ROROVO-579909 format. One record per residue (C-alpha): residue in one letter; chain; x, y, z. Coordinates in Angstrom, 2 decimals, padded with zeros to 5 digits. Layout:
 res chain       u       v       w
   A     A       X       Y       Z
...
This chain:
 res chain       u       v       w
   X     A -044.59 -033.89 -006.52
   X     A -048.30 -033.89 -007.27
   X     A -049.79 -030.89 -008.94
   X     A -052.84 -030.44 -006.72
   X     A -054.37 -027.01 -006.65
   X     A -057.06 -025.43 -004.49
   X     A -060.03 -026.63 -006.63
   X     A -058.80 -030.25 -006.40
   X     A -058.48 -030.00 -002.62
   X     A -062.06 -028.73 -002.32
   X     A -063.29 -031.60 -004.51
   X     A -061.42 -034.21 -002.43
   X     A -062.76 -032.75  000.84
   X     A -066.36 -032.78 -000.45
   X     A -066.06 -036.42 -001.58
   X     A -064.44 -037.41  001.74
   X     A -067.23 -035.66  003.67
   X     A -069.89 -037.50  001.70
   X     A -068.19 -040.92  001.85
   X     A -066.83 -040.93  005.42
   X     A -069.40 -038.70  006.98
   X     A -069.06 -035.70  009.28
   X     A -068.64 -037.79  012.47
   X     A -065.57 -039.83  011.43
   X     A -063.95 -037.20  009.14
   X     A -061.73 -035.52  011.85
   X     A -060.46 -038.92  013.06
   X     A -059.72 -040.03  009.50
   X     A -057.80 -036.83  008.71
   X     A -055.66 -037.33  011.87
   X     A -054.81 -040.92  010.97
   X     A -053.97 -039.96  007.34
   X     A -051.65 -037.17  008.56
   X     A -050.02 -039.60  011.00
   X     A -049.32 -042.09  008.21
   X     A -048.00 -039.34  005.93
   X     A -045.64 -038.18  008.71
   X     A -044.36 -041.73  009.23
   X     A -043.78 -042.17  005.50
   X     A -041.90 -038.85  005.32
   X     A -039.69 -039.82  008.26
   X     A -038.99 -043.21  006.68
   X     A -037.97 -041.60  003.39
   X     A -035.82 -039.09  005.24
   X     A -034.08 -041.88  007.19
   X     A -033.49 -043.89  004.03
   X     A -032.14 -040.82  002.29
   X     A -029.75 -040.09  005.17
   X     A -028.51 -043.70  005.28
   X     A -027.85 -043.72  001.54
   X     A -026.00 -040.43  001.79
   X     A -023.83 -041.79  004.59
   X     A -023.05 -044.99  002.69
   X     A -022.26 -043.24 -000.55
   X     A -020.38 -040.48  001.19
   X     A -022.32 -037.60 -000.29
   X     A -020.71 -035.18  002.16
   X     A -017.31 -036.22  000.94
   X     A -018.41 -035.91 -002.67
   X     A -019.80 -032.45 -001.95
   X     A -016.50 -031.44 -000.33
   X     A -014.57 -032.80 -003.29
   X     A -016.79 -030.91 -005.71
   X     A -016.38 -027.79 -003.62
   X     A -012.60 -028.30 -003.51
   X     A -012.52 -028.89 -007.26
   X     A -014.35 -025.63 -007.90
   X     A -011.97 -023.84 -005.56
   X     A -008.97 -025.43 -007.29
   X     A -010.41 -024.44 -010.66
   X     A -010.79 -020.86 -009.45
   X     A -007.23 -020.89 -008.10
   X     A -005.92 -022.26 -011.40
   X     A -007.75 -019.54 -013.34
   X     A -006.34 -016.90 -010.99
   X     A -002.86 -018.36 -011.40
   X     A -003.19 -018.21 -015.18
   X     A -004.40 -014.61 -015.00
   X     A -001.44 -013.69 -012.80
   X     A  000.97 -015.48 -015.16
   X     A -000.51 -013.59 -018.10
   X     A -000.18 -010.31 -016.23
   X     A  003.46 -011.11 -015.42
   X     A  004.17 -011.93 -019.07
   X     A  002.63 -008.62 -020.12
   X     A  004.69 -006.79 -017.49
   X     A  007.88 -008.52 -018.68
   X     A  007.09 -007.59 -022.27
   X     A  006.48 -003.99 -021.24
   X     A  009.77 -003.90 -019.35
   X     A  011.63 -005.43 -022.31
   X     A  010.07 -002.90 -024.68
   X     A  011.02 -000.09 -022.30
   X     A  014.61 -001.36 -022.08
   X     A  014.77 -001.68 -025.85
   X     A  013.49  001.86 -026.36
   X     A  015.99  003.20 -023.83
   X     A  018.83  001.30 -025.52
   X     A  017.74  002.70 -028.88
   X     A  017.68  006.21 -027.41
   X     A  021.14  005.75 -025.93
   X     A  022.43  004.34 -029.22
   X     A  020.96  007.27 -031.13
   X     A  022.52  009.71 -028.66
   X     A  025.94  008.03 -029.12
   X     A  025.64  008.25 -032.89
   X     A  024.69  011.93 -032.61
   X     A  027.64  012.53 -030.28
   X     A  030.04  010.81 -032.66
   X     A  028.68  012.81 -035.59
   X     A  029.04  016.09 -033.71
   X     A  032.55  015.14 -032.50
   X     A  033.72  014.49 -036.03
   X     A  032.12  017.69 -037.25
   X     A  033.78  019.87 -034.60
   X     A  037.45  020.81 -034.95
   X     A  039.66  018.75 -032.72
   X     A  040.60  020.55 -029.55
   X     A  044.26  020.63 -028.74
   X     A  045.34  018.66 -025.72
   X     A  047.65  020.04 -023.05
   X     A  050.62  018.15 -024.53
   X     A  049.94  019.63 -027.97
   X     A  049.92  023.15 -026.50
   X     A  053.26  022.63 -024.73
   X     A  054.86  021.20 -027.86
   X     A  053.86  024.23 -029.90
   X     A  055.30  026.69 -027.36
   X     A  058.99  027.61 -027.43
   X     A  061.23  026.24 -024.71
   X     A  062.58  028.67 -022.13
   X     A  066.17  028.53 -021.05
   X     A  066.60  028.85 -017.31
   X     A  069.37  030.76 -015.53
   X     A  071.52  027.69 -015.07
   X     A  071.51  027.03 -018.81
   X     A  068.97  024.22 -018.91
   X     A  065.91  024.22 -021.12
   X     A  062.49  024.09 -019.49
   X     A  059.61  022.85 -021.65
   X     A  057.13  025.35 -020.18
   X     A  056.63  028.98 -021.06
   X     A  056.08  030.21 -017.53
   X     A  059.36  028.99 -016.12
   X     A  057.88  026.22 -013.98
   X     A  058.78  022.64 -014.58
   X     A  056.65  019.56 -014.23
   X     A  057.45  015.87 -014.01
   X     A  057.33  015.40 -017.76
   X     A  059.95  018.13 -018.35
   X     A  062.09  017.22 -015.34
   X     A  063.50  014.22 -017.16
   X     A  064.54  016.44 -020.06
   X     A  066.12  018.95 -017.68
   X     A  068.18  016.14 -016.15
   X     A  069.58  015.38 -019.57
   X     A  070.41  019.08 -020.08
   X     A  072.74  019.10 -017.12
   X     A  075.00  016.85 -019.16
   X     A  075.29  019.58 -021.73
   X     A  072.60  018.45 -024.14
   X     A  069.14  019.82 -024.85
   X     A  066.71  017.37 -026.36
   X     A  069.54  015.25 -027.70
   X     A  071.45  018.30 -029.03
   X     A  074.50  019.90 -027.62
   X     A  074.13  023.29 -025.95
   X     A  075.45  026.18 -027.98
């Protein structure tokens, strides 16, 4: 409040000693301190009453809550940004995997067209000669066994025809 240093206090005490005198100086200091205490208490009471009427505590709480809400909002934005970055990373990873799979399919198709076509089981049977069984029917297999695909042709051979032709 007042900028009073040690030299000023010494000057005030010397003047007070000369003006008031050494006999009444202690009593005067006590009464001045008493009045200063009363003034301080009065200002403190006024300050407290004004704070209660204005609602300073409520304002302080609101300010505190606003700072907390601001911090929460900033944290929420940081989390949202982190989630966006994570989603982008995941999308990039999926895209790179899809590109790798697509490249592998293209490589597979290129190698499949470059390789000679392997004969299927049906192609192998068609290229082998038919075997005539002991009852005069033709079996489509070379080892003498019949399967469900050749059983239908063997049924037609019992009528005297082999593959739509008459038996010799």
